[in-house]
N, C-alpha and C positions, 0 to 999 in steps of 0.2 A: 532922827527917826530911822529905824532899821530898814534896810532895803527888803523888798519882798523875796521870799525864798525862790531859788531857781528851780524850775520844773524839769525833771529828767525824763519822765514818761507821762503820756496823756492817755486816759481811758475814756471811752464813750460807752454809755449804757442806755438801753431802752427797755422799760418794763411794760409789757403789753397786758393790760388788765381789761376786764369787761366794763368797768366804770370809767377809767381814765387810762390814757397812755402818757407815760412820763419819760423824760430823758434827762440824763446828767452827763456832764463832761467834767472830769476830775483829773488832777495831776499829782504825781508822786514827786515830792521835792527831794533834793539831794540829801536832806537829813532824814528821809524816810517818812515824812509827814504827808498824809493825804489831804489835798486842798481841793475843795469844790470850786471850779472855775465858772460854772454856769449850770442851771437846771431849769426845766420848764415842763409844763404838762398841758393837756387839753382833754376834752371829753372824748371817750372812745367811740369809734365808729367802725362798723363792719366786724365787730367781735361779739360773740355770744357764748357765755360760760367758758371762756378761754379758747374758743374755736373761731377761726376766721370764717365769716359768713358772707362777706362782701370784700373781695380783694382790692378793688379800686378805692373804696372808702377807708379800709384799713391802711393802705399805703399812704393815702393823703394824711391821715391822722398821725402816722409815724413821722412823715416828713415834716409836718407842722410842729410836732413836739420837739424834734431834734433841732429844727431851725430856731426855735425859741431859746433852747439851751445854748446854741452856737452864738446867737446874738448877744446874750449876756456874757458868755465866756470870751468873746472877741476872737475866737478861733473856730475852725471847723474840724470835723473828724470824718474819716472815711471808713472806719471799722468800729463796730459796736458789739457789746455783749447783750444778749436778749434774755429777759426774764419771762418765764412761761409758767402759768398756774393751772392750765387745763391740759388737754391732750391726753387724758387718761394716765396720769402719772402713777407709777408704782415703784416700790423700793424693795430691795432684798439684799441679803448678805451672802457672799460667796467665800468659802474657805478652801485654801489650797496649801498643801505641804510638799516639801521636797526633802530628800535625805542628805544630810551633811556629813554624817559619820564621825561626829565628835571633834572635828577640826575647827580652826578659827574661821569665822565667816568673813568673806571678802566682798568687794563690790560686785564682782561677777556672779556671786551666789545670789545676792539680792536681785540682780537683773534676771538671772535664770528663773527665780521664783516668780517675778512679775510677768515674764514672758509665758510661763506655764499658766499663770492665772488668766492672762489674756486669751490663751488658747482654750481655756475652760469655759469662757463666756457662752451662754446659751440664751440668746434674747427671745427665742421662740416666736420669730416673726415680728418682734417689736424693735423699736429703735433704742439704742443705748445712748443716753444723754451723758451719764457719768459712770466711770468705773475707777474708783479711787481706793488706794490702799489706806485703810483706817489705822490699823496697828498690826504689829508682828507678834508671832508666838514662838517661843523656844521650848521645844519638848512639851508643848501643850500649855506652857505658862503664858498668860496673856499680858497685855499692857506694855509691850516693848516698842518704844518709839523708833529706835535706830539699832538694828542688830549687828551692825558692822563692828568687828573686833571681838565679838563674843564667841563662845564655843557652844555647840549644841549637836545633838544627834539628828534632830529634825527641825527645820526652819519652816514656819508657816506664816500666812498672812490672811487677814480678813479684808475682803474687798467689798466696798459699798457700791452697789450697782443701781442706778436710776434708769428706769425704762419708761418709754412713752410710745404712743401710737405714731407710726411713721408719717401718715398723710397729714394730720394736723400740724406736726412740726414742720413739714415741708411747706405747708401753706403759710405759716408764720414767718419762716425764713424767706420765702418768696416775697411776702408783703414788705419786709425790710429791704430786701435787695432791690425791689422795684422803686424804693425811695432813694436809690443811688448810694446804698451803704453796703459794705461787706460785713459778713457775719463772722465774728471771732468764734462764738459758741453760743448754744442755747443752754441756759442755766435754769434748772428747776427752781421755782419760787421758794419752796421750803428751805433749800440749801442757801440761797442768797439771803433770805430773811434770818436764817440761823447765824450767818456771819455778822449781821447787823445787830441782832437782839440778844444773843446768848453769849455768856462768858465761857471760856474753856472749862472752868470748874463746873458750871451747870451742865455742860455737855457730858462731862465725865461722870457726875453723880447721877444723872438721869433727869430729864425734863421733857415736858410735852409742850410743843409750840403750836398754837392754834392761830392760823392766819385767816381772818375773816375778810374776804374780798367782796366785790360787788355781787358776783353770782356764783362764786366757788369758795368753799372753806376747806383749806388744807390742814389736816391734823397730822402732825409728825411727832415722832418720839426719838429722842436722843439718849444714848446710854454708852458708857465706856468711850466717850469722845467722838462717837459717830452717829449718824442717822440710821436707826435700825428698823423703822417702820413708817409707812405713810398711807393715809387714806384720804382721798379727795371726795368731798361731799358737794353735790350740785345745788347748794343753797348759800345765800349770802345776804349782805345788807340790802341789796336791791329787792330781795323778796320781802323784806320788811316794808320797804317803800311801797311795793305793789299791794301788799295787804292793807296798808293804810288807805291807798287810793281806792281800792275795791270796797272797803268797809264804809267809807264816807262819800263815795261817788264823786271824787275830785280828780284833778289832773295829776300826773306823776310829779311834775316840778313842784306842785303845791304840797304833795305828800312828802317829798324829799325835804322841803323846807320845814314842814311841821316836825318831822323826825329829828332833824338836826338842831332846830332852834328850841322847840318846846318838848320834844320827846325825852323819855327816860326809860331805863330798864328796871328802875326801882319805883314802886308806888309810894306815894306820900299821903298822909291822912287829910291833907288839904286839897288833894287833886280834884275832888268832886265839887269844890267851890270855885275852882279856877276855870275860866273860859279862854281859849287861845284862838287868835284870829287865823282863818284859813288863808286869807290873802295877805301879801306883804304890803309895805308902805307904797302908796301910789297905785296899787293894783285893785282897788275897790271896784267890784263889778266885772273884773276880768276873770271869767271862769264860772263854773256852776256853783250853786249854793250847796254846801255839804249837807248830807243827811245828819239829823240830830243837831243841826246848827240853830242858833238863835237868830233874831232879826238882823244882827250885825255880822252874820256868817262866821260865828265863833262856835267852836265845839268844846265839850267838856274835856279837860285834860285827863281826867280819870279814864275816859273811853279810849283816848289816844294811847295812854300807857298800857291799857288792857290789850289792845291790838298788838302793840310792840312785844309785850311779854309773851303773848300766845305764840307769836311767830318764833321768838327766841327759844321758847320751850321746845318746839319741834326741832330746831337746829341742835339744841343741847342734848336732846334725846339721841340724835344721830352721832353727835360727838362722843357721848358716853359709850355708845356701842362700839365706836371706832377705837377708843382708848382701851376698852376691855378686850377687843379683838387683838390689839397689839401688845397685850400683857402689861399695860401701864397700871399697876395696882400695888398695894402694900407699901412698904417703906421706900421702895425704889420708885414709886409713882406718886410723889408728893407735889413737886413744883410744876405749875402751869404758867406759861408765858403767852400773853395774848397780844397779837399785833394785826396789822392790816387796817384798811380804812374803816371797816365795820366796827372796830373796837373804839372808835372815837365817840360813840353814843354815850351820853351821860349815864353813869351808874352801871355800865355793862360789866366791869370787873367784879363788882360786888355781887351782881346777879349770877355770873358764871361761877364764882367762888361758892355761892350757896348751892347752885345746881349740881356742881361736880363734887363738892365736899373737899376741895383741895385749895391751898393758897394760890392766889392768882395775882400776877403783876402785869402791867402794861409794858410791852417792849417797844422802844422807840429807836430811831437811828442814833448811832453814836455822835458825839459832838465833833463833827468834822469842821475844820476851818473853812469858812466861806459858805457853809450850808445855810440857806435862807431860813428864817424862823417858820415861814409857812410850810417848808418841806421837812422840818424837824419833828414831824408827827408820825404816828404809827402807819398811816397810809402810804408813806414813802420809805418804809423800812427795807422793802425788797429792792428798791432802786438804789439806795445807799449800799446795800449788801452786794449788789452786782459789781460796783467798782472795787469794793474791798476784796471780793472773790477774784476779780481780774488781777489785782495787785499781788494777791497771795500766790496766784498761779499754781494751784495744787497739782500734784502728779496725777496723770491719768494713764492707766496701764495700756491704753490703746495707742499711746504715743511712744511707748517703749519700743525701740527698734529691735529687730531680730538679730542683734549683734552678739548674742551669747554664743560662744564657741566652746564646746566641751574640751577639756584638757586631755591630751593624749600623750602618753609617754612612749617614745621610740627607743628600741634597743636592738643590738645585733644587726642582722641583715636589714631590718626595717629602718634603722637609723642611717645606714649607708644609702639605701634607696631614697630616703628623705633628703640627704645631702645632695645626691646627684639630681634630684628633681628641682631643688632650689637653684643649682648651678645652671641647669638648662633654662629655667624661667628668667633668671636675671642676666645671663650672659648669652 
């Protein structure tokens, strides 16, 4: 039996959602393989639509989730990467160019460009979560991954900037820090989910990623290898649950079970003949009798499906507007990838494909070694993406030090003065 791979680096991740808070501890082996050491989750507390509403409750939930992951991993972590889906996320592309003069591009030219890009950031009072170079341009030609060694008159870069409201991010960070954890970085949920669900080819050709969470749906568009647009919609699968509870006059936990066990986004000709129980096994008499129920507290499945599709219709209307706003149309706007806990509803991919008129597939976490089957579902895509993002360690222009020094040629008297200055400095 082969010995287990040696772990060279360990990453901790916490995804703070409105429905659940999940944690993962993963290690990068010496062979470059990502291995899940432990993962855990629990119901969210103190979070509403991605915003912290109760600091003590949110801190307790984070601590509980990370302790569950630590127990399974047999190790502890002191630093974590945080996934965030709320906080007013917005995305934009910033383009910067510098003059090269036709010569060969060196490392210091790239550094000069990134420093210039950093200086051009204008967050307009918001917090910058990410400022990453997507690709470079040579004399206006796009798609250059590494310009070093090439010749150009002008060198440019497209920077993807992710912005968020400062106060909500500070609240999320403080909730994690109160759980005795240091924060490596706050990562926008669409970026983490993209690492988990999208292939490089999909990101290059153009794809829309729809992440349906408990109370927030993030609609993001990738093109030319980078995220080019993002719209956050304050609706999610929890709103479907609330609609069921309101329509039938039942408790939320009953509505959630009805949605997950008997619900569907696609109507069937036999739905009107099927009656589904409101109460679970052993819960007879625990809770109110639903409206439109029979004497055994069962409701017509057709009415349940009708409530679900009506709520999904409202969500898809907003999603369609968001995609149109971001220019996701025509031949470049074909593929849609659906992820998040809300897309675990039966038939939802077929429903959204019909509603948007585009092919839709379900995005799940990659097959990481050690990932439990219960966590290999769309609802944990962002969590898996967080550790993949951490391992990739993408360049952020805010970490580029101001080490760029302009080259100056000295001649004549200037050269003599430079030599004397150096002698005085070192002797």
